[in-house]
Structures are given as structure tokens and as C-alpha cells.
C-alpha positions as CSV (number, residue, x, y, z in Angstrom):
1,M,127.2,60.5,-108.0
2,S,128.5,57.2,-109.5
3,F,129.5,56.9,-113.1
4,S,126.6,54.1,-113.5
5,S,124.2,57.0,-112.6
6,I,125.8,59.5,-115.0
7,V,125.5,57.1,-118.0
8,K,122.0,56.1,-117.1
9,N,120.6,59.8,-116.6
10,E,122.3,60.4,-120.1
11,L,120.2,57.5,-121.5
12,C,117.1,58.8,-120.0
13,R,117.4,62.0,-121.9
14,I,117.6,60.6,-125.3
15,D,114.5,61.9,-127.3
16,A,112.9,61.2,-130.8
17,L,112.9,57.5,-130.6
18,K,110.6,55.7,-132.9
19,Q,107.7,53.8,-131.5
20,C,109.1,50.4,-132.3
21,C,112.6,51.6,-130.6
22,L,110.7,52.6,-127.2
23,M,108.9,49.2,-127.6
24,F,112.1,47.3,-127.7
25,E,113.6,49.5,-124.8
26,L,110.7,48.7,-122.8
27,I,111.3,44.9,-123.6
28,G,115.0,45.3,-122.7
29,V,113.9,46.4,-119.2
30,I,111.4,43.7,-118.9
31,N,113.6,40.9,-119.9
32,N,116.4,41.8,-117.9
33,G,115.5,43.6,-114.8
34,S,112.1,42.6,-113.7
35,L,110.2,40.1,-111.7
36,I,107.3,38.7,-113.7
37,R,104.4,36.7,-112.2
38,E,100.9,35.7,-113.1
39,E,97.9,36.5,-110.5
40,N,94.2,36.1,-111.2
41,G,94.7,36.5,-115.0
42,I,97.0,39.4,-114.9
43,I,100.6,39.6,-115.8
44,I,102.5,41.6,-112.9
45,I,105.7,43.0,-113.9
46,K,107.9,44.6,-111.2
47,I,111.1,46.8,-111.7
48,T,113.0,48.3,-108.9
49,T,115.4,51.1,-109.2
50,E,117.2,53.9,-107.3
51,N,117.4,56.2,-110.5
52,A,114.7,58.8,-110.5
53,S,115.3,59.4,-114.3
54,F,114.9,56.0,-115.2
55,A,111.7,55.5,-112.9
56,R,110.2,58.7,-114.8
57,K,111.1,57.4,-118.4
58,L,109.7,53.9,-117.7
59,F,106.6,55.3,-116.4
60,S,106.3,57.6,-119.6
61,V,107.0,54.8,-121.9
62,S,104.8,52.4,-120.5
63,K,102.1,55.0,-120.6
64,N,102.7,56.2,-124.4
65,V,103.8,53.0,-125.7
66,C,101.4,50.3,-124.1
67,N,98.7,52.6,-122.9
68,I,99.2,51.5,-119.2
69,N,99.5,53.6,-116.0
70,P,102.2,51.7,-113.9
71,K,101.9,51.9,-110.1
72,V,104.7,53.6,-108.6
73,T,105.9,53.2,-104.9
74,I,108.7,55.0,-103.3
75,R,110.5,54.0,-100.2
76,R,113.8,54.5,-98.6
77,N,116.5,51.9,-98.1
78,I,116.7,50.5,-94.8
79,R,120.4,49.8,-94.7
80,L,121.3,53.2,-96.8
81,K,118.7,55.5,-95.3
82,K,119.6,58.5,-97.9
83,H,118.8,56.1,-100.8
84,I,115.3,56.1,-102.2
85,I,114.1,53.3,-104.3
86,Y,111.4,53.3,-106.7
87,M,109.1,50.3,-107.5
88,I,107.3,50.4,-110.7
89,E,104.6,47.8,-111.1
90,I,103.3,47.2,-114.9
91,N,100.0,45.1,-114.9
92,I,98.9,43.5,-118.2
93,L,95.7,41.5,-118.7
94,K,96.5,38.1,-119.8
95,K,93.8,38.5,-122.3
96,N,95.6,41.2,-123.8
97,E,97.2,39.0,-126.3
98,K,98.5,41.8,-128.6
99,L,100.5,43.4,-126.1
100,I,101.8,40.3,-124.6
101,K,102.9,39.4,-128.3
102,D,104.5,42.8,-128.9
103,L,106.4,42.6,-125.6
104,Y,107.7,39.0,-126.3
105,L,106.9,37.8,-123.0
106,Y,106.3,34.1,-124.0
107,N,108.4,34.3,-127.3
108,N,112.2,33.8,-128.2
109,L,113.4,37.3,-128.6
110,S,116.9,36.1,-130.2
111,M,114.9,34.4,-132.8
112,K,113.2,37.8,-133.5
113,F,116.3,39.6,-133.7
114,L,118.0,37.3,-136.2
115,S,115.4,38.2,-138.8
116,I,115.5,42.1,-138.0
117,E,116.0,44.2,-140.9
118,K,119.3,46.2,-141.3
119,D,117.1,49.4,-141.2
120,A,115.7,48.4,-137.9
121,I,119.1,47.8,-136.2
122,C,118.1,50.7,-134.0
123,C,115.5,48.3,-132.1
124,K,118.5,46.0,-131.2
125,K,120.4,49.1,-129.7
126,S,117.2,50.2,-127.9
127,Y,116.9,46.5,-126.4
128,L,120.4,46.9,-125.1
129,R,119.7,50.4,-123.8
130,G,116.7,49.2,-121.7
131,A,118.8,46.1,-120.4
132,F,121.4,48.4,-119.1
133,L,119.1,50.8,-117.7
134,S,117.1,48.2,-115.8
135,A,119.8,45.8,-114.6
136,G,123.4,47.3,-115.6
137,S,126.2,49.0,-114.0
138,V,129.6,50.1,-114.9
139,S,132.7,51.0,-112.6
140,D,134.4,54.1,-112.3
141,P,136.9,54.3,-115.1
142,E,139.3,55.8,-112.8
143,K,139.6,52.5,-110.8
144,T,138.8,49.8,-113.5
145,Y,137.3,48.9,-116.5
146,H,134.2,46.8,-116.0
147,L,130.5,46.9,-117.2
148,E,127.9,44.2,-116.3
149,I,124.2,43.5,-116.8
150,T,122.5,41.1,-114.2
151,S,120.0,38.7,-115.1
152,N,118.2,35.9,-113.0
153,D,117.6,33.6,-116.1
154,L,120.6,31.7,-118.0
155,K,118.7,31.7,-121.3
156,K,118.1,35.4,-121.1
157,A,121.7,36.3,-120.1
158,K,123.1,34.2,-123.0
159,E,120.5,35.9,-125.4
160,L,121.6,39.2,-124.1
161,S,125.3,38.6,-124.8
162,S,124.4,37.2,-128.1
163,I,122.9,40.3,-129.1
164,I,125.7,42.5,-127.7
165,N,128.2,40.1,-129.6
166,S,126.3,40.5,-132.8
167,F,127.9,44.2,-132.8
168,N,131.3,42.8,-132.9
169,I,131.8,43.2,-129.0
170,N,133.2,40.4,-126.7
171,S,130.8,39.9,-123.9
172,K,130.8,36.8,-121.5
173,V,128.5,35.3,-119.2
174,I,129.3,34.1,-115.6
175,R,127.2,32.9,-112.6
176,R,127.5,34.9,-109.3
177,K,125.5,33.2,-106.5
178,S,121.8,32.9,-108.1
179,Y,122.4,35.3,-110.8
180,Y,123.9,35.3,-114.1
181,I,126.1,38.3,-115.4
182,V,126.7,39.4,-118.8
183,Y,129.9,41.5,-118.6
184,L,132.6,43.4,-120.5
185,K,136.0,43.9,-119.2
186,E,138.1,45.6,-122.1
187,G,138.0,49.7,-122.3
188,E,137.3,49.3,-125.8
189,N,134.5,47.1,-125.8
190,I,132.7,49.3,-123.1
191,V,133.5,52.3,-125.3
192,D,131.8,50.3,-128.1
193,F,128.8,49.4,-126.1
194,F,128.4,53.0,-124.8
195,N,128.4,54.3,-128.5
196,I,125.8,51.5,-129.4
197,I,123.3,52.4,-126.7
198,G,123.8,56.2,-127.3
199,A,125.6,57.3,-124.1
200,H,127.9,59.7,-126.3
201,K,128.8,62.3,-123.5
202,S,129.8,59.2,-121.3
203,L,131.7,57.7,-123.8
204,M,134.0,60.9,-124.2
205,E,134.3,61.1,-120.5
206,F,135.1,57.5,-120.3
207,E,137.9,58.0,-123.3
208,N,139.3,61.0,-121.6
209,I,139.9,59.1,-118.4
210,R,141.2,56.2,-120.2
211,I,143.7,58.3,-122.2
212,L,144.8,60.0,-119.0
213,K,145.2,56.7,-117.4
214,D,147.3,55.4,-120.3
215,V,149.6,58.4,-120.2
216,R,150.1,58.2,-116.6
217,N,150.9,54.5,-116.9
218,N,153.3,55.0,-119.5
219,V,155.0,57.8,-117.6
220,N,155.3,55.6,-114.7
221,R,156.6,52.8,-116.6
222,I,159.3,55.0,-118.3
223,V,160.2,56.4,-115.0
224,N,160.5,53.1,-113.3
225,C,162.6,51.8,-116.4
226,E,164.9,54.7,-116.0
227,T,165.0,54.2,-112.3
228,A,166.0,50.5,-112.7
229,N,168.6,51.6,-115.5
230,L,170.2,54.1,-113.2
231,S,170.3,51.7,-110.4
232,K,172.0,49.0,-112.6
233,T,174.5,51.7,-113.9
234,V,175.3,52.9,-110.3
235,E,175.7,49.1,-109.0
236,A,178.0,48.2,-112.0
237,S,180.2,51.5,-111.6
238,L,180.5,50.6,-107.9
239,R,181.6,47.0,-108.5
240,Q,184.0,48.3,-111.3
241,I,185.5,50.8,-108.9
242,E,185.9,48.3,-106.2
243,N,187.8,45.7,-108.3
244,I,189.9,48.3,-110.1
245,R,190.9,49.5,-106.5
246,Y,191.6,45.8,-105.5
247,I,193.6,45.6,-108.6
248,R,195.6,48.8,-107.9
249,D,196.4,47.8,-104.2
250,N,197.3,44.1,-104.9
251,I,198.6,44.0,-108.5
252,G,199.4,47.5,-109.6
253,F,198.3,49.2,-112.8
254,N,201.8,48.8,-114.2
255,K,201.3,45.1,-114.5
256,L,198.0,45.7,-116.8
257,T,198.2,46.3,-120.7
258,K,198.1,49.9,-121.9
259,N,194.3,49.4,-122.9
260,L,193.3,48.2,-119.5
261,R,195.2,50.7,-117.4
262,E,193.6,53.3,-119.5
263,A,190.1,51.9,-118.8
264,A,191.1,51.3,-115.1
265,E,192.1,55.1,-114.6
266,L,189.4,56.7,-116.3
267,R,186.6,54.6,-114.5
268,L,188.2,55.8,-111.1
269,E,188.3,59.3,-112.4
270,Y,184.7,59.3,-113.9
271,A,183.0,57.2,-111.4
272,E,179.4,58.6,-112.2
273,F,179.7,58.1,-116.1
274,N,177.8,55.6,-117.9
275,L,179.5,53.4,-120.5
276,K,178.5,56.0,-123.3
277,E,180.0,58.9,-121.6
278,L,183.1,57.0,-120.1
279,G,183.7,55.9,-123.8
280,Q,184.0,59.7,-124.8
281,Q,187.0,60.2,-122.4
282,F,189.3,57.5,-124.2
283,N,191.7,58.5,-126.9
284,P,190.5,57.7,-129.4
285,P,186.9,57.5,-128.1
286,L,185.4,54.0,-127.7
287,G,181.8,52.6,-128.0
288,K,179.9,51.3,-125.2
289,S,180.6,47.6,-126.1
290,G,184.4,48.5,-126.1
291,V,184.3,49.9,-122.8
292,N,182.3,47.3,-121.3
293,H,184.4,44.6,-122.9
294,R,187.7,46.2,-121.1
295,L,185.8,46.6,-117.8
296,L,184.6,43.0,-117.8
297,K,188.3,42.1,-118.3
298,L,189.3,44.0,-115.3
299,D,186.5,42.2,-113.3
300,R,187.9,38.9,-114.4
301,I,191.4,40.0,-113.4
302,A,190.4,41.1,-109.9
303,N,188.2,37.9,-109.1
304,E,191.2,35.7,-110.4
305,C,193.6,37.5,-108.0
306,R,191.1,37.2,-105.2
307,E,190.8,33.4,-105.7
308,K,194.7,33.2,-105.9
309,K,195.0,35.1,-102.5
310,G,191.7,33.4,-100.9
311,D,190.1,36.7,-100.4
312,I,186.8,35.3,-101.8
């Protein structure tokens, strides 16, 4: 089962919603995931879904809130034979002006929400829940963070994005072929959206996965950093040893100052040590910068000698 299906199944189990919230949930479904047409004085609303829980919920809400018995058709997807598709058809007589008005089929829904009372903010949340149930999807958080809701109308997509953003979430709208997509990319935004629409169990699962991914990524970064530092240390040590041996064989340690001779001999003896460990072998002990300064001088001496002898 996909993560989207898990979220939608949880949303369909939410009980004890107020009548107004159920209505706005249905409005969210109709506005964002349906095909609407008029025929012989009837407004025909068609919603298609592969989620059985959503199909049952939509049938129940339509019957209990609107006093309409939707027509339900079931068929198998031709391309994916195992998938069952549920088609719910809601028919409303055009003369039923009250229901048409209640469903905001011909009104500016965003203007309604601008005037909504604070204690009715649940209706906004219900609208977003309906929109996600009808036309939303979310990627498996193990792979990526992406949530989107599809609309076939730019105005409705912008309206939906505006409602989402009224909760301080940063949603955006893009066009994809003939559709408009309202999407969220950041993990925190998706978590906030789940909290708003009431998908609390899915939110916790999403957060657990996100935390584990962050821990794995941090561990990988640390390991990669340590590996890179180790590689640099090994490369520097090999270069220093090569230069010190060149000095020994072509100049002789007796031509070096006491400090440089000590550094050369200790580096040859403790080839695997890093600068800090090597510094502890000096008498008196040296810090990393002091050790590095002497080894850089030895590098310069070796390079100058190679230039004079034409070994470069």
C-alpha cells in the first residue's frame, strides 16, 4: 500500500465532524477532484478514485449531508488489472438552489473563507482534507518529500494554494500538461499540512522516517568527512616522507637545523601519525601549527633541491 493510501485511509476514519465541516469536506472534493457538467436541468458531478475507503466516505457524506444517493460504478483499470476504480456520480437538480448555494458551485469560495469566523476554522481544514482525499498524493518519505493536489482549473488551484498558505504553509502552483498542481516540497510543510487535515498517525510515521533519514545523512556526512580528512592526512604524510627521504639522500640531515632534523627524523619514524600525534613526540611537545610549519619548510627545501638538480 502506498503512503498516499495510508494517509487517505486514516482521513476517512475521522469521526464526529460537525455538519458544516462535512459540507466543506464535500466542497473540497467537488472543487478539486471532480468533473462537473450540466445536462437536462441536472448538475452532474463525477469523482473517480481507487481508494475504497474514500468512495464509501463520499457516498455516506453525500447521503447524510445532501440527502442524495450517489450512483456508484465499479470497474477494473484496463492497464493495471488488479486496480479497481470507483466512479461516484452525484446528481443535483438545477432548481435545488439551496444545495447549489451550500456547495458554492457558482460562488467565489475564497471570498467565503476570508469572512469565516475563527471558531469555524475547522471548515477550512475540512475543505483541505476533502481536496487531498479527492485529488492529492504524497510521495513515500523514504524517497523524497513531495505532496501535491491536482486541479484542472487555474483559479481553483490558486484558491486552494491561498487557503493552504493561510495556515503559514508555503505551497506553490505549477502547470503540468493540461493540469495545475498545488504542491509542497519541504518536509516541515508536509508535516504541518498533515496536522491541519487531521492525519496525525501518518504525521508521526512521516516524522519518524524523516528523523531516521536525517540521522543517516548526518552519519554519512561525518563518515565522508572523516574519510576525506584521513585521505588528506595519508597523502600529506606520504608527500612529507618522500621529500624527507629526498633530503636525506641528496643533502643529508646534517645540513639541516636541529629543529628541522628532529622533525624529519620523527616523521620517518612515525609515518602513520597525524600532526597532533606527531607533535607529542617532540621534546618539548609541539602543537599542530608548529609541526606543520617545520614540515612545510622541509617540503620547500626538497623542492628547491630538485630544481637545482633538475629533478623536477
